[in-house]
C-alpha positions as CSV (number, residue, x, y, z in Angstrom):
1,M,-13.3,15.3,8.1
2,L,-14.0,11.8,6.8
3,T,-11.9,10.2,4.1
4,C,-13.5,8.9,1.0
5,K,-12.9,5.3,2.2
6,Q,-14.6,6.1,5.5
7,L,-17.6,7.6,3.7
8,V,-18.0,4.5,1.6
9,A,-17.9,2.4,4.7
10,C,-20.7,4.3,6.3
11,S,-22.7,5.2,3.2
12,S,-25.5,2.6,3.7
13,D,-26.0,3.7,7.3
14,Y,-26.1,7.3,6.1
15,L,-28.8,6.6,3.5
16,D,-30.8,4.5,6.0
17,G,-30.6,7.3,8.6
18,Q,-28.7,5.2,11.1
19,L,-25.8,7.5,11.8
20,T,-25.5,9.6,14.9
21,L,-25.9,13.4,14.6
22,G,-22.1,13.8,14.7
23,E,-21.5,11.1,12.1
24,R,-24.2,12.6,9.9
25,L,-22.6,16.1,10.1
26,M,-19.1,14.7,9.2
27,T,-20.6,12.8,6.3
28,R,-22.4,15.9,5.0
29,Q,-19.3,18.0,5.4
30,H,-17.3,15.5,3.3
31,L,-20.1,15.5,0.7
32,L,-19.9,19.3,0.4
33,F,-16.3,19.1,-0.7
34,C,-16.1,15.8,-2.5
35,R,-17.8,15.6,-5.9
36,N,-16.9,11.9,-6.4
37,C,-18.5,10.9,-3.1
38,R,-21.6,13.0,-4.0
39,R,-21.8,11.0,-7.2
40,F,-21.3,7.7,-5.3
41,I,-24.2,8.6,-2.9
42,K,-26.4,9.6,-5.8
43,Q,-25.8,6.3,-7.5
44,L,-26.6,4.4,-4.2
45,R,-29.8,6.3,-3.9
46,L,-30.7,5.4,-7.5
47,A,-29.9,1.8,-6.8
48,Q,-32.1,1.8,-3.7
49,A,-35.0,3.4,-5.6
50,T,-34.6,0.8,-8.4
51,L,-34.7,-2.1,-5.9
52,K,-37.7,-0.7,-4.2
53,A,-39.5,-0.4,-7.5
54,L,-39.0,-4.1,-8.3
55,P,-42.0,-6.4,-8.0
56,P,-42.1,-8.2,-4.7
57,A,-42.7,-11.7,-6.2
58,P,-39.8,-13.4,-8.0
59,V,-40.1,-13.6,-11.7
60,E,-41.0,-17.0,-13.0
61,G,-38.0,-18.9,-14.3
62,A,-35.5,-16.4,-12.8
63,E,-33.7,-19.0,-10.8
64,A,-33.3,-21.3,-13.8
65,L,-32.0,-18.4,-15.9
66,A,-29.5,-17.4,-13.1
67,A,-28.3,-21.0,-12.9
68,R,-27.8,-21.2,-16.7
69,L,-25.9,-17.9,-16.7
70,A,-23.7,-19.1,-13.9
71,A,-22.9,-22.3,-15.7
72,E,-22.1,-20.5,-18.9
73,R,-19.8,-18.2,-17.0
74,R,-18.0,-21.1,-15.4
75,A,-17.6,-22.8,-18.7
76,T,-16.0,-19.7,-20.3
77,R,-13.3,-19.4,-17.6
């Protein structure tokens, strides 16, 4: 059976359907017994759905805002 660390390492491939049948079965077996990893996969699925729901075009001024926030963060360190 996979360890939690191994599951985390292959979680993106699992969600993208890129694992072999054997790897998928081992992952699903681990998820049957590990509540924390089920929660982790659920959070990843939610993050993927959120990213897919974002508008395709960048929001106007987003880069300027990101630069300002980065500068403020550097200044507070």
